[in-house]
C-alpha positions as CSV (number, residue, x, y, z in Angstrom):
1,X,0.0,0.0,0.0
2,X,2.8,2.4,0.9
3,X,4.5,1.7,-2.5
4,X,1.3,2.9,-4.3
5,X,1.2,6.0,-2.1
6,X,4.9,6.8,-2.8
7,X,4.6,6.2,-6.5
8,X,1.5,8.4,-6.8
9,X,3.2,11.1,-4.7
10,X,6.3,11.0,-6.9
11,X,4.2,11.2,-10.1
12,X,2.3,14.3,-8.8
13,X,5.4,15.9,-7.4
14,X,7.2,15.6,-10.8
15,X,4.5,17.9,-12.2
16,X,6.2,20.7,-10.1
17,X,9.1,20.6,-12.6
18,X,6.8,22.7,-14.9
19,X,7.0,26.3,-13.8
20,X,3.3,27.0,-14.5
21,X,2.3,24.1,-12.2
22,X,4.7,25.2,-9.5
23,X,3.2,28.7,-9.6
24,X,-0.3,27.3,-9.4
25,X,0.6,25.3,-6.4
26,X,1.9,28.3,-4.5
27,X,-1.5,30.0,-5.1
28,X,-3.9,27.1,-4.8
29,X,-2.4,24.8,-2.1
30,X,-3.8,27.0,0.6
31,X,-5.7,29.9,-1.0
32,X,-9.1,28.4,-1.8
33,X,-9.7,27.4,1.8
34,X,-10.2,31.0,2.7
35,X,-13.3,31.2,0.5
36,X,-15.3,28.9,2.8
37,X,-15.8,31.4,5.7
38,X,-16.1,34.3,3.2
39,X,-18.9,32.4,1.4
40,X,-20.8,31.6,4.6
41,X,-20.7,35.1,5.9
42,X,-21.6,36.7,2.6
43,X,-24.5,34.4,2.0
44,X,-25.7,34.8,5.6
45,X,-25.7,38.6,5.2
46,X,-27.4,38.3,1.8
47,X,-30.2,36.0,3.1
48,X,-30.6,38.2,6.2
49,X,-30.8,41.7,4.7
50,X,-31.6,41.3,1.0
51,X,-33.4,38.0,0.3
52,X,-34.7,37.4,3.8
53,X,-34.9,33.7,3.4
54,X,-34.9,31.9,6.7
55,X,-34.7,28.4,5.2
56,X,-31.5,29.4,3.4
57,X,-30.0,30.6,6.7
58,X,-30.9,27.3,8.3
59,X,-29.1,25.5,5.4
60,X,-26.0,27.8,5.9
61,X,-25.9,26.8,9.6
62,X,-25.9,23.1,8.6
63,X,-23.1,23.7,6.1
64,X,-21.2,25.2,9.1
65,X,-22.2,22.2,11.3
66,X,-20.8,19.8,8.6
67,X,-17.5,21.7,9.0
68,X,-17.7,21.1,12.7
69,X,-18.5,17.4,12.3
70,X,-15.6,16.9,9.9
71,X,-13.3,18.3,12.7
72,X,-14.6,15.8,15.2
73,X,-14.4,12.8,12.7
74,X,-10.9,13.8,11.6
75,X,-9.8,14.1,15.2
76,X,-11.1,10.6,15.9
77,X,-9.4,9.1,12.9
78,X,-6.1,10.8,13.8
79,X,-6.2,9.0,17.2
80,X,-5.9,5.7,15.4
81,X,-3.6,6.6,12.5
82,X,-0.4,8.6,12.7
83,X,1.5,9.0,9.4
84,X,4.4,11.4,8.9
85,X,4.1,13.9,6.1
86,X,5.9,13.2,2.9
87,X,8.3,16.1,3.6
88,X,9.7,14.4,6.7
89,X,9.5,10.8,5.3
90,X,11.1,11.3,1.9
91,X,13.3,14.3,2.5
92,X,15.8,14.0,-0.3
93,X,13.7,12.5,-3.1
94,X,11.1,15.1,-4.0
95,X,10.7,18.8,-4.5
96,X,9.3,20.4,-1.4
97,X,7.3,23.5,-2.5
98,X,5.9,24.4,1.0
99,X,7.0,23.9,4.5
100,X,4.5,22.6,6.9
101,X,4.2,21.9,10.6
102,X,5.4,18.3,10.9
103,X,2.1,17.0,12.4
104,X,0.0,14.0,11.4
105,X,-1.1,14.1,7.8
106,X,-3.9,11.5,7.7
107,X,-6.5,12.5,6.8
108,X,-5.9,15.8,5.2
109,X,-7.7,18.6,7.1
110,X,-7.8,20.7,3.9
111,X,-9.4,17.8,2.0
112,X,-11.8,17.0,4.8
113,X,-13.1,20.5,5.3
114,X,-13.2,21.4,1.6
115,X,-15.1,18.3,0.7
116,X,-17.4,18.6,3.7
117,X,-18.2,22.1,2.6
118,X,-18.6,21.1,-1.1
119,X,-20.8,18.2,-0.3
120,X,-22.9,20.3,2.0
121,X,-23.4,22.9,-0.7
122,X,-24.8,20.2,-2.9
123,X,-27.0,18.8,-0.2
124,X,-28.3,22.3,0.7
125,X,-29.3,22.8,-3.0
126,X,-26.6,25.4,-3.8
127,X,-25.8,23.4,-6.9
128,X,-24.7,26.3,-9.1
129,X,-22.3,27.5,-6.4
130,X,-21.2,23.9,-5.9
131,X,-20.1,23.8,-9.6
132,X,-18.1,27.0,-9.1
133,X,-16.3,25.7,-6.0
134,X,-15.7,22.2,-7.4
135,X,-12.7,22.9,-9.5
136,X,-11.1,25.0,-6.8
137,X,-11.5,22.2,-4.3
138,X,-10.0,19.6,-6.7
139,X,-7.1,21.9,-7.7
140,X,-6.4,22.7,-4.0
141,X,-6.2,19.1,-2.9
142,X,-4.1,18.0,-5.8
143,X,-1.8,21.0,-5.1
144,X,-1.3,19.7,-1.6
145,X,0.1,16.5,-3.1
146,X,2.2,18.2,-5.6
147,X,3.6,20.5,-2.9
148,X,4.7,17.4,-1.0
149,X,2.8,18.2,2.2
150,X,0.2,15.3,1.8
151,X,0.2,11.7,0.6
152,X,-2.4,10.9,-2.0
153,X,-4.1,8.6,0.5
154,X,-4.4,11.5,3.0
155,X,-6.4,13.4,0.4
156,X,-8.6,10.3,-0.4
157,X,-9.2,9.7,3.3
158,X,-10.0,13.4,3.8
159,X,-12.5,13.2,0.9
160,X,-14.3,10.2,2.4
161,X,-14.4,11.8,5.9
162,X,-15.7,15.1,4.4
163,X,-18.5,13.3,2.5
164,X,-19.4,11.3,5.7
165,X,-19.5,14.5,7.8
166,X,-21.9,16.2,5.4
167,X,-24.1,13.1,5.1
168,X,-24.3,12.8,8.9
169,X,-25.1,16.5,9.2
170,X,-27.8,16.6,6.5
171,X,-29.3,13.2,7.1
172,X,-29.4,13.1,11.0
173,X,-28.4,16.4,12.6
174,X,-30.7,18.5,10.4
175,X,-33.7,16.4,11.6
176,X,-32.9,16.9,15.3
177,X,-35.6,19.1,17.0
178,X,-33.1,20.5,19.6
179,X,-30.8,21.6,16.8
180,X,-33.7,23.3,15.0
181,X,-34.6,25.2,18.1
182,X,-31.0,26.2,18.6
183,X,-30.9,27.5,15.0
184,X,-34.0,29.6,15.6
185,X,-32.5,31.0,18.7
186,X,-29.3,31.9,16.9
187,X,-31.2,33.4,13.9
188,X,-33.3,35.6,16.3
189,X,-30.2,36.6,18.3
190,X,-28.3,37.6,15.1
191,X,-31.4,39.5,13.8
192,X,-31.5,41.4,17.1
193,X,-27.9,42.5,16.7
194,X,-28.5,43.3,12.9
195,X,-26.6,40.3,11.5
């Protein structure tokens, strides 16, 4: 299994020999993750002040909850698996494009949160916006492999955990009456303070 991981990593990292790919990696390995909170805040303000759609605000809260669930699931998985990042494992064999804190790499937090967000967009019927975010999420996660900060299996595992987190959120948590009441309280509170 590790041989497949190493060969895929090497193949992706070899793409960094092309200057255009290397420049893309510098921009896209971390940049797109910043759009997640920007999107949530912008859409919240839009549905609060312009569109005034309470159902959309509820869905935005569940997109946020999916991003909390991914954190919990990822934390649990990391208690059972502890893999070094490629940069510390294969120091002299690849082209390191970014330095990273040498913490556990499995599953990838970037992959998990971005896929949880992306899947939640789809489940919340933001399908056009989902199509806009899809290429950025794919490029970001591939860039993390090319940059030598994640193994391919880290990204695959992060993708699975992100999908599971969204599914749990929209299939089970969204139906919970206590959560619905909590959402109404938050919406009223934020309306009171003009958010």
